[in-house]
C-alpha positions in Angstrom: -17.5 12.9 181.4 -16.7 10.9 184.4 -13.8 8.6 185.4 -10.4 9.8 185.0 -8.0 11.4 182.6 -4.3 10.6 182.4 -1.9 13.7 182.7 2.1 12.6 182.6 1.4 9.5 183.4 -0.9 10.1 186.5 -4.7 9.3 186.8 -6.7 12.4 187.3 -10.4 11.3 189.2 -13.4 13.6 187.7 -16.8 13.7 188.8 -19.8 12.9 186.5 -19.4 16.6 185.4 -15.8 16.7 184.0 -14.9 19.0 187.5 -11.6 17.7 189.3 -12.9 15.2 192.2 -9.5 16.8 194.1 -9.0 20.5 193.6 -5.5 19.5 194.7 -4.7 17.3 191.5 -4.5 20.8 189.5 -2.0 21.9 187.5 -1.2 23.5 184.3 -0.8 20.7 182.5 -4.4 19.1 183.8 -5.9 22.4 182.4 -4.2 22.0 179.2 -5.7 18.3 179.2 -9.8 19.6 180.2 -9.4 22.5 177.7 -8.7 19.7 175.4 -12.0 18.2 176.4 -13.8 21.2 175.7 -11.7 21.5 172.2 -10.1 24.8 173.4 -6.4 25.4 172.9 -5.4 28.0 176.2 -3.2 31.3 175.2 -2.3 33.5 177.6 -6.1 35.6 177.5 -7.4 32.0 178.9 -4.6 31.9 181.6 -5.3 35.6 183.2 -8.9 34.2 183.5 -8.0 31.3 185.1 -5.4 32.4 187.6 -7.9 34.9 188.3 -10.4 32.5 189.2 -8.2 30.1 191.2 -7.4 33.5 193.3 -10.8 34.1 193.9 -11.7 31.1 195.1 -8.6 30.5 197.1 -9.6 33.7 199.0 -13.4 33.2 199.0 -14.0 29.2 198.8 -16.4 29.6 195.8 -16.5 29.6 192.0 -18.2 32.5 190.8 -21.2 32.3 188.9 -21.7 34.2 185.4 -22.7 37.8 186.9 -20.2 37.7 189.4 -17.2 36.4 187.1 -17.8 39.1 184.5 -17.8 41.7 187.4 -14.6 40.1 188.8 -12.7 40.0 185.2 -13.8 43.6 184.9 -12.6 44.5 187.9 -9.1 42.9 188.0 -8.5 42.8 183.6 -10.3 46.0 183.0 -13.6 47.1 181.2 -12.9 45.3 177.9 -12.3 41.9 178.7 -15.0 42.2 181.7 -17.7 41.4 179.2 -19.6 38.3 178.4 -19.1 38.2 175.1 -15.0 38.2 175.5 -15.6 35.6 178.1 -17.9 34.0 175.8 -14.8 33.9 173.3 -12.3 32.4 175.3 -14.6 29.8 176.9 -17.8 29.3 174.8 -21.2 28.9 176.1 -22.0 28.8 179.7 -18.0 30.4 180.2 -18.4 30.3 184.2 -18.6 26.7 184.1 -16.0 25.8 181.6 -13.8 28.4 182.9 -14.1 26.7 186.6 -14.0 23.3 185.2 -10.7 24.4 183.6 -9.6 26.5 186.4 -9.7 22.8 188.6 -12.4 24.5 190.6 -15.8 23.1 191.6 -19.0 23.7 189.3 -19.9 27.5 190.2 -23.4 28.0 192.2 -26.4 29.3 190.1 -25.1 26.8 187.1 -27.3 24.6 185.5 
């Protein structure tokens, strides 16, 4: 997955795990391209989690791991959305990693 993606005619560099090399390269079109790589069609429910992640990262300079992400979503978006099952449906598998990748953030600590 290492290399580049082309978004709007612009090259966007990715690391070997598909995360942005430069966090400043992120925008909604880049998010759409990163989601497409994961075969995810972004809907409003995805965007609210992605923007929540970006706000958290801006404040704390880190990407939350799985448990922390569930707690964050529960606190900010309510108990119906702050559950692993809900987040897995949106982002599949290792949802903290996938959501962070699409949000243009670094890989969360404690995620293999």
